[in-house]
KOLMI-347083 format. One record per residue: residue number from 1; residue in one letter; y, x, z of N, C-alpha, C in turn. Coordinates in steps of 0.001 Angstrom, whole numbers, plus 524288, in hexadecimal, padded with zeros to 5 digits. Atoms other than C-alpha are relative to their C-alpha. Layout:
N
{r NUM, A, {Y, X, Z}, {Y, X, Z}, {Y, X, Z}} ...
This chain:
83
{r 1, M, {7FB37, 80472, 7FE63}, {80020, 7FFBF, 8000B}, {804C0, 803CE, 80015}} {r 2, P, {7FC59, 7FC37, 7FEF5}, {80BB0, 80660, 7FCCE}, {804B5, 7FE8E, 80615}} {r 3, T, {7FD65, 7FFA6, 7FDC6}, {815AF, 808ED, 80659}, {805AD, 7FDA6, 80008}} {r 4, L, {7FAAB, 80357, 7FF52}, {822B2, 7FF46, 80891}, {80505, 803E9, 80153}} {r 5, Y, {7FA63, 7FC68, 7FD96}, {8302E, 80745, 809E4}, {80285, 7FB34, 800E5}} {r 6, T, {7FC14, 80374, 7FDA9}, {83BFF, 80160, 81126}, {80406, 8046C, 7FED7}} {r 7, F, {7F9C9, 7FD3F, 8003F}, {84A88, 806A3, 81081}, {802B9, 7FCE5, 80435}} {r 8, T, {7FC13, 801F3, 7FC96}, {852D0, 804BE, 81A6C}, {8041C, 7FE8D, 7FDFC}} {r 9, P, {7FABE, 80222, 802B0}, {85F9D, 7FD54, 819EF}, {804C5, 80552, 7FFC2}} {r 10, Y, {7FAFA, 7F9CD, 801A5}, {8672C, 80B40, 81A06}, {7FE6F, 80137, 7F960}} {r 11, F, {80106, 7FDAA, 804EF}, {85FA8, 80F9F, 80E6E}, {80289, 7FC01, 7FBF7}} {r 12, E, {7FEF4, 8032B, 80379}, {86050, 8030A, 80738}, {806CA, 80019, 7FE21}} {r 13, K, {7F9F8, 80315, 7FFA6}, {86F67, 80053, 80936}, {8036D, 804DA, 7FFB7}} {r 14, E, {7FD9E, 7FC4B, 80185}, {873BB, 80F2B, 80A62}, {7FE40, 803B3, 7FCEC}} {r 15, V, {80441, 7FC1C, 804C0}, {86A52, 817E7, 80330}, {800BE, 7FF1E, 7FB8B}} {r 16, L, {800A7, 8026D, 805BC}, {868AB, 810C7, 7F729}, {8066B, 7FEFD, 7FDFC}} {r 17, R, {7F918, 80079, 80032}, {878BD, 80FB5, 7F875}, {80140, 805EA, 7FD7A}} {r 18, K, {7FCDA, 7FB39, 80073}, {87C32, 81BEB, 7F9EE}, {7FDF0, 802FC, 7FBD0}} {r 19, R, {80365, 7FC7F, 80257}, {87150, 821EB, 7F126}, {7FC16, 7FE66, 7FBC0}} {r 20, S, {8037E, 80444, 8031E}, {86D5E, 817A9, 7E64B}, {7FD00, 802BB, 7FC68}} {r 21, Y, {8031B, 7FE29, 80307}, {86698, 820B8, 7DEA5}, {7FB39, 7FF9A, 801A6}} {r 22, I, {806A2, 7FEFC, 7FE3C}, {85A3B, 821EF, 7E85C}, {7FDFF, 7FA11, 7FE93}} {r 23, K, {8040D, 80445, 7FEDF}, {85053, 81A68, 7E67C}, {7FB26, 7FE57, 804BF}} {r 24, K, {802D5, 80157, 7FBD1}, {847F1, 81442, 7EEFC}, {7F96E, 800C8, 7FF66}} {r 25, E, {802F5, 7FE7F, 8035C}, {83C8F, 81713, 7E6C3}, {7FFF6, 807C6, 8016E}} {r 26, W, {80053, 7FBAA, 7FFF2}, {84013, 82500, 7E8BF}, {7FE59, 8013E, 80668}} {r 27, C, {8014E, 800A7, 7FA28}, {83F59, 823E6, 7F8A4}, {7FAD0, 7FFAF, 8003B}} {r 28, I, {80422, 801A9, 7FFA8}, {83316, 81E17, 7F7C4}, {7FBF7, 803D0, 7FDF0}} {r 29, D, {80157, 7FB8C, 80168}, {82E16, 828BA, 7F03D}, {7FF80, 806FD, 8020C}} {r 30, V, {7FFC8, 7FD61, 7FCDF}, {83417, 83234, 7F78A}, {7FAD4, 801DE, 8044F}} {r 31, I, {80261, 7FFB6, 7FB18}, {82CEA, 82D72, 803F7}, {7F90A, 80108, 7FE05}} {r 32, E, {80628, 7FFED, 80052}, {81F94, 82C3C, 7FE77}, {7FD96, 805E4, 7FBD9}} {r 33, N, {801E2, 7FC2C, 801B9}, {81F39, 838D5, 7F79B}, {80504, 80488, 8015D}} {r 34, P, {7FB2E, 7FAD9, 7FDEA}, {8283B, 843DD, 7FFB4}, {7FEBC, 8044F, 7FE7C}} {r 35, I, {801BF, 7FB2B, 7FD9B}, {82A38, 850C1, 7FE88}, {80069, 802C8, 80513}} {r 36, R, {7FF68, 7FEB2, 7FC0C}, {82E35, 851B1, 80B96}, {80090, 7FB35, 80387}} {r 37, V, {80126, 801F4, 7FC97}, {82D58, 849F6, 817D9}, {80115, 80044, 80526}} {r 38, E, {7FE13, 7FF88, 7F9FA}, {83549, 84967, 825C6}, {8012B, 7FB00, 803F4}} {r 39, A, {7FEAD, 803A2, 7F9DF}, {836D2, 8430A, 83237}, {80595, 80146, 8003C}} {r 40, Q, {7FA2F, 7FEFB, 8002B}, {844BE, 83FC1, 8343D}, {8028D, 7FF9F, 805A2}} {r 41, E, {7FECE, 805A6, 7FB27}, {84C8F, 83BB0, 8409A}, {800EA, 7FBEC, 7FF36}} {r 42, Q, {7FF9A, 807D0, 7FF0D}, {84DDE, 82DBA, 84377}, {7FC42, 7FCD4, 7FC8F}} {r 43, N, {80503, 80548, 80260}, {83FE5, 829C4, 83FC4}, {80136, 7FFA3, 7FB7B}} {r 44, R, {7FF5F, 8007B, 805CF}, {841AD, 82D66, 8311A}, {7FCF3, 804A5, 7FD7F}} {r 45, Y, {802A8, 7FBEB, 80331}, {83B72, 83547, 8262E}, {802C1, 8014F, 7FAA9}} {r 46, R, {7FCEA, 7FE71, 80648}, {84075, 83D0B, 81A13}, {7FA6B, 800C6, 7FE5C}} {r 47, F, {802BA, 7FE09, 802D4}, {83938, 83DAB, 81006}, {805A0, 8026A, 7FAD3}} {r 48, W, {7FD3C, 7FC4F, 80351}, {83CCF, 8473F, 803B3}, {7FC5F, 7FE55, 7FAF6}} {r 49, G, {8047F, 80046, 80634}, {8391F, 84519, 7F3B7}, {80170, 8036B, 7FC75}} {r 50, K, {7FE6A, 7FE5D, 804FD}, {83CA2, 8496B, 7E73E}, {80037, 7FBAF, 7FCCE}} {r 51, I, {80189, 8060D, 803F5}, {8414C, 83E4D, 7DE7E}, {8029E, 8035F, 7FC39}} {r 52, D, {7FE77, 7FEF4, 80315}, {840B3, 841F1, 7D1DD}, {80553, 7FE2D, 7FCE0}} {r 53, E, {7F9DB, 80264, 8039A}, {84BBA, 83751, 7CC23}, {803DB, 80091, 8040D}} {r 54, L, {7FCA6, 7FF05, 7FBB0}, {853FA, 83D00, 7D674}, {801AF, 80783, 7FE6F}} {r 55, D, {7FE66, 7F8AE, 801A7}, {85522, 84AE2, 7CD8B}, {7FCBB, 803EF, 801F6}} {r 56, G, {802A2, 7FBC7, 7FEBE}, {8491C, 84FA1, 7D4E8}, {802BE, 800EE, 80719}} {r 57, K, {7FD5D, 7FE97, 7F8E1}, {85178, 84FB6, 7E378}, {7FB73, 7FCD6, 80366}} {r 58, I, {803F8, 80120, 7FB3C}, {84AF8, 84E04, 7EFAC}, {803A2, 7FA4D, 80174}} {r 59, L, {7FF53, 804DD, 7FD45}, {84C66, 83FEA, 7F58A}, {7FECE, 80064, 8062C}} {r 60, R, {8016A, 802B7, 7FAE5}, {84D27, 83DCA, 80460}, {8009E, 7FA78, 801C8}} {r 61, V, {7FF78, 80516, 7FE04}, {84989, 831CC, 808D1}, {7FD2B, 80059, 80808}} {r 62, I, {8021D, 801A5, 7FB86}, {84964, 82D1E, 8169D}, {7FDD9, 7FBE4, 80164}} {r 63, T, {802A5, 80498, 8005B}, {84048, 82342, 81D1A}, {80046, 800BD, 805B6}} {r 64, L, {802C8, 80161, 7F99C}, {83D2A, 81CC9, 82C5E}, {7FD4E, 8019B, 8005F}} {r 65, D, {80426, 7FD9F, 7FE49}, {8343F, 82183, 832C8}, {7F8BD, 7FDF2, 7FEB5}} {r 66, D, {80510, 800C4, 8016C}, {82A6F, 818D7, 82CCA}, {7FF04, 800ED, 7F995}} {r 67, K, {7FF89, 7FF2F, 8039A}, {82D03, 81FF0, 820C1}, {80050, 7FDEF, 7FAAB}} {r 68, V, {7FF8E, 801D2, 803E0}, {82D1B, 815B4, 8182B}, {80539, 7FBF8, 7FEE5}} {r 69, T, {7F955, 800D1, 80055}, {83CE9, 8121D, 81A57}, {802AF, 8022F, 7FF8E}} {r 70, I, {7FBAF, 7FD86, 80034}, {84604, 8161E, 81231}, {80419, 7FE77, 8037E}} {r 71, H, {7FA56, 7FF20, 7FDEB}, {851DE, 81B3B, 81860}, {803C2, 8011D, 7FDD0}} {r 72, N, {7FC87, 7FD72, 80230}, {8586D, 82392, 812B5}, {7FEA1, 8034E, 7F839}} {r 73, A, {80085, 7FCCF, 8053A}, {85860, 82B4B, 8044D}, {802D2, 803B4, 7FD1A}} {r 74, F, {7F9FE, 7FC6C, 8024C}, {86199, 83605, 7FEF0}, {7FA70, 805F7, 7FC85}} {r 75, P, {80282, 7F886, 8047E}, {85E0B, 843DF, 7F43A}, {800C2, 803AF, 8039D}} {r 76, D, {7FE51, 7FC98, 7FD4B}, {85D14, 84E57, 7FD42}, {7FF1E, 804DF, 7FE8D}} {r 77, R, {80085, 7FD11, 8032F}, {862E9, 857F5, 7F77D}, {7FF5B, 805D7, 803FD}} {r 78, R, {8022B, 7FA92, 7FDA3}, {85FAD, 86289, 80323}, {7FB37, 7FFDD, 801C7}} {r 79, Y, {806ED, 7FF85, 7FE87}, {8519D, 85FEC, 802C1}, {7FE07, 80545, 7FE18}} {r 80, K, {800C2, 7FC3C, 801A3}, {84B12, 86B88, 80328}, {7F943, 800F7, 80287}} {r 81, D, {8075B, 7FF03, 7FDF0}, {83B35, 86E51, 80216}, {7FE32, 8036A, 80350}} {r 82, E, {8046E, 7FA66, 7FBE9}, {83552, 8757B, 80EA3}, {7FBC0, 8033E, 7FCE1}} {r 83, N, {80674, 7FD5D, 80097}, {828E4, 87855, 807B3}, {80337, 80570, 7FCD5}} 
């Protein structure tokens, strides 16, 4: 059964308004196929993934602690691969 993702009111009202080029499908793809994941303060998680449609830029997606409620997303210009 596929995972059902949800979006916080902040994501719906602020993130999509400020960054209208971001697609929800990209956020879901990053969560399902991350190149890196880490716990964040305030019971949130960070996921990073490469988005070809963003000219190969790295998208950082922030979820709540359930890892299926998407709260924020933005291109991460400072991402450094630690491998």
